[in-house]
C-alpha positions as CSV (number, residue, x, y, z in Angstrom):
1,X,129.3,103.4,98.6
2,X,127.1,102.0,101.4
3,X,128.3,99.6,104.0
4,X,127.2,96.0,103.4
5,X,124.8,96.1,106.4
6,X,123.0,99.1,104.9
7,X,122.7,97.4,101.5
8,X,121.2,94.4,103.2
9,X,118.6,96.5,105.0
10,X,117.6,98.4,101.8
11,X,117.2,95.0,100.0
12,X,115.1,93.7,102.9
13,X,112.9,96.8,103.0
14,X,112.3,96.6,99.3
15,X,111.4,93.0,99.6
16,X,108.9,93.7,102.4
17,X,107.4,96.6,100.3
18,X,107.1,94.3,97.2
19,X,105.4,91.7,99.3
20,X,103.0,94.2,100.6
21,X,102.2,95.4,97.1
22,X,101.7,91.8,96.0
23,X,99.3,91.2,98.8
24,X,97.4,94.3,97.8
25,X,97.2,93.1,94.2
26,X,95.9,89.8,95.3
27,X,93.1,91.4,97.4
28,X,92.3,94.0,94.7
29,X,92.2,91.4,91.9
30,X,89.2,89.8,93.4
31,X,87.2,92.9,94.0
32,X,86.0,93.6,90.4
33,X,84.9,90.0,89.7
34,X,83.0,89.7,93.0
35,X,81.3,93.1,92.5
36,X,80.3,92.2,88.9
37,X,79.0,88.8,90.2
38,X,76.9,90.6,92.8
39,X,75.6,93.1,90.2
40,X,74.5,90.2,88.0
41,X,72.9,88.3,90.9
42,X,71.0,91.5,92.0
43,X,70.0,92.1,88.3
44,X,71.3,95.6,88.5
45,X,72.1,95.6,84.7
46,X,68.5,94.5,83.9
47,X,67.1,97.3,86.2
48,X,69.2,99.9,84.4
49,X,68.3,98.4,80.9
50,X,64.6,98.6,81.7
51,X,65.0,102.3,82.5
52,X,65.8,102.9,78.9
53,X,68.8,104.1,76.9
54,X,70.2,107.3,78.3
55,X,68.4,107.0,81.6
56,X,70.2,108.2,84.7
57,X,69.2,106.3,87.8
58,X,70.5,107.1,91.2
59,X,71.5,104.3,93.6
60,X,68.4,105.1,95.7
61,X,66.2,104.6,92.6
62,X,67.9,101.3,91.8
63,X,67.7,100.1,95.5
64,X,64.0,100.9,95.5
65,X,63.5,98.2,92.9
66,X,65.4,95.5,94.9
67,X,63.8,93.2,97.3
68,X,65.7,94.6,100.3
69,X,64.8,96.5,103.5
70,X,68.4,97.4,104.2
71,X,68.5,101.2,104.7
72,X,72.2,101.2,103.6
73,X,71.4,99.6,100.2
74,X,71.7,102.9,98.2
75,X,75.1,103.6,99.8
76,X,76.3,100.0,99.1
77,X,75.0,100.2,95.5
78,X,76.7,103.6,95.0
79,X,80.1,102.0,96.0
80,X,79.5,99.0,93.7
81,X,78.4,101.2,90.8
82,X,81.4,103.6,91.2
83,X,83.8,100.6,91.1
84,X,82.1,99.2,88.0
85,X,82.2,102.7,86.3
86,X,85.9,103.0,87.4
87,X,86.6,99.9,85.4
88,X,84.5,101.0,82.4
89,X,81.8,98.4,82.9
90,X,79.3,101.1,83.3
91,X,79.3,104.9,82.9
92,X,78.5,107.4,85.6
93,X,77.6,111.0,85.6
94,X,76.6,113.6,88.2
95,X,73.9,116.3,88.0
96,X,72.5,118.9,90.3
97,X,68.8,118.4,91.2
98,X,66.2,121.1,91.8
99,X,67.2,121.3,95.5
100,X,70.8,122.0,94.6
101,X,72.1,118.5,95.6
102,X,74.7,116.9,93.5
103,X,73.7,113.4,92.5
């Protein structure tokens, strides 16, 4: 049996932990819709559809078709595409190119 002070501290700690989890859920809940909105605005789905069924485009290949000069665009797209694939909006695969690089 714990003393009353210890029980109060455990209850308080759990409440703080639950509050932290709730904050994380709130932040995380907006990530997928915002990423999907950005993908639609950038016409990423259209770019992939134009490549044809079964085509495997790298983020760099997709970025090359966007009106941007941002050198980090492929990295940013990679993160977006991974998030969308992680939520089953898209599918992703990896392969090893002729230079031995995994893409």
